[in-house]
N, C-alpha and C positions, 0 to 999 in steps of 0.2 A: 513515679517510674522515670528512670533516666534514659535519655536518648543520646548520650554523649558519643557513643560508638557510631552513631549515624550523623553526627555533626549537627543535631537538631537543638540540643540544649534542653533545659526544662521547659515545661509548658508555660510557666510564668514569664519566660523571656519573650513569648509571642506578643505582638501588638494586640490591644483589646479587640480591634475589629477582626483580627484573625482568630482569636479565641472564640468570639461570638459567631463565627461562620459555621462551625461544625454542626450545632443543633439544627440549623435551618437546612443545611445540606442533607443531613440524614433523613429529613422529613420529605425530601423531594422524591416522589414516586408517581407512577401512573400505571394504569392497567393496559395490558396488551390484548388486542382483540383480533389477531390475524386469522386468516383462513387456515384450516388444518393442512398439515403436510404429512402425508401417510405413505407407506410403502406401495400402496396400490395406485396412487395418483402421481407419484414421482417417477421420473424416467430412470431406467436401469443404467443409463449412461450419464455420468455426472456432467460431462460437457454439454449434453443436450439439456439437462436440467438447468445448468447455469444459463444457457442461451434463452430458455423459456422465461426464467425469472428476469433476466436482463431486459428482454423485450417488453415484459409487463411493466417494469419500473421505468423504462426509458422515457416515456412521456410525462412521468410524474416527478422526476428529480431533475434539479438544475444541472448537476454534475454526476450522472450515473456511473461514469467510468472512474470516479475517485476511489482510491483504495489505499489502505495502510500497508506499506512495504516494511517488513521487519527483518532485520539481519542481526548477526552477532559476530564478534571478532573471535580470534582463536582462544581467547581466555573466557569466552562465554558471556561477555558483556553485551546485552541486547540494545538495539536502537530501532526506532520506528519513525517513519515520515510518510506524508501523503503524496502519492504519485497518481498519474493518470494511465489507465489501461489503454494501450494503442493497438492491440490485436489479440485475438484468441482463436485457436483452432485445435485440432487433436494433438498438435505438437506442444501446445502450452500457451502461457499468458505472457504477453510482451509489453515492456515499457522501456523508455529511453532516458538516459541520464549521462552524467559525466563519470567516466570510469575511475577518475581520481578522487571522487567524493568519498565521504565516509562509508556510504553503502557500497560503493565500488570497492573500497579497500576491504570491507568485511566479506564481500562476495569472493574476492580473490583469495581470502584466507580460509573460508569454510565451504564455499560452493553450495550454500543452502539458503533458502529464504521462505518466508511465509507472507501470504497476502490476506487482507481482510477487507471485504466490502460490507458497508452498512447502509441499508436503504430504509430510512426511517418511514417513508410514506407507506410502505407495505409491511413494516416491522419485521424486516428480514436481514440476516447476515449470511455471508458465505466466507468460509475460511478455506485456504488452499495452502498446502505445504509441499515442498519438493526441492530437488536440486535445481540449480540455476547456472546458466552459461550465456555467453555473448551470442547474439544472432550473427548472421553472415554480414560481411562488409556491404554486400549489395543491398540487403534489407536496410541497414543503417543509412547508407547513402540515399536510398529512395525516400526514406522518411525524413531525413534532414532536409532534402531538397524541397519537400512539401511544406515545411514550416514557414510561417511568416518571416519576411526578411529581417525584421527587428529581433525576432527570437533567435535567428541564426547568428546575428551579431552578438547577442547576449551570451549565447552558448560558447562562442569562441572567446569572448572577453572575460568571462567569469571563472576564476579559479575555485570552483565550488568546494565549500567546506573549509577553505583556507581562511586564515585571519587576514583582513584587509584594513587599511588605515581609516577609510571613511567612505561614505556614500559618494562623495565627490570623486574619490579615487576610482571607484567602480565605473562611474559615468565617464570619466576620462578614458578608461580602458575601452569602453564601448565606442566612444568617439574615434579612438585610434583605429579600431577594427573597421569601423564604417569608412574612415578615410582611406585605409589601405586596401580593403576588399571591394567596396562599393556593393553592387548587386550580385557579384560573383563570389560567394562565400563557400569555400571548400569545407567539407566536414572534417573537423579535427580528428586525428587518430585516437584521441583519448575520450571521444564522445560517441555513444552509440546505444544499441539496444541490448536488453537482457531478456531471456526467455526462462520462465519458471515452468518446469516440467512436473505437473502434479503427481504425487503419489498418494495424497490424501485430500479429499474434499469434505467439508462439513456444511450442510445447509441447516440454518437455524430459523425457525418461524416463531415469533412471539405469540403466546397464547395466554388465556385468562389464568389468574391465580398462580402465575409463574410456572405453570406446567407446560413449558415450551416444547415444541417439536424439534428434535435434532436427528438428522440422518447423516451418517458418516459413510463415505465411500472410500475403500482402501484398495489399492492396486496390489493384487497377489498373483504373481506369475502371469501377468498380462490380462487378468480378469478382474473386473470391478466387483467388490463384495460390499453390499449395502447393509448397514446395521443401524438400529435405533439406539440412541444414547439417552440416559436419564438426564433431565434438565438440571 
């Protein structure tokens, strides 16, 4: 089989260690033994269900707020990266970033995003999809001011997602911001928060024999409709 159209070349071109990796990878598996997730025990409101699961996993995970944020550009090319959830309420899920980053550019083009939480300790995933927009300047200002001073310097200094010459160049930029701003670091206009407004939630609970529980909540005319999906 040829893979030239993907730029992979024939399998024989792979290094021996790469060719030998696939059989061992395919053998990696484990059983999932999570607690049942049913329509009777889950909350009818997905925000409440998320809060319940988050509070259960919070003492068990080192970084329970870690989530994959997925975006796509206007041509449909997707990209994902790990970010930290910084707020959630009935308005949506909030995280902060550089608006000029790749995800910021994607968001500006499509106004849509997907979030994924994976909590291995309880064998659970939560997927969230919906439109996304910037939070208010007041919210961004308040959060930026709460960050450690060093993180504020870094946020101002780093042209996130741009090509830079070296690590030393980045550290020089930070030193310049430190010298210029000291402890009084204003929030840059190109840095702030985004809020994902969910239209779809999916709660996934790992179960034995790959018969996982999946409950999807879809917003229809302001009402959350809960449905079970096949694993």
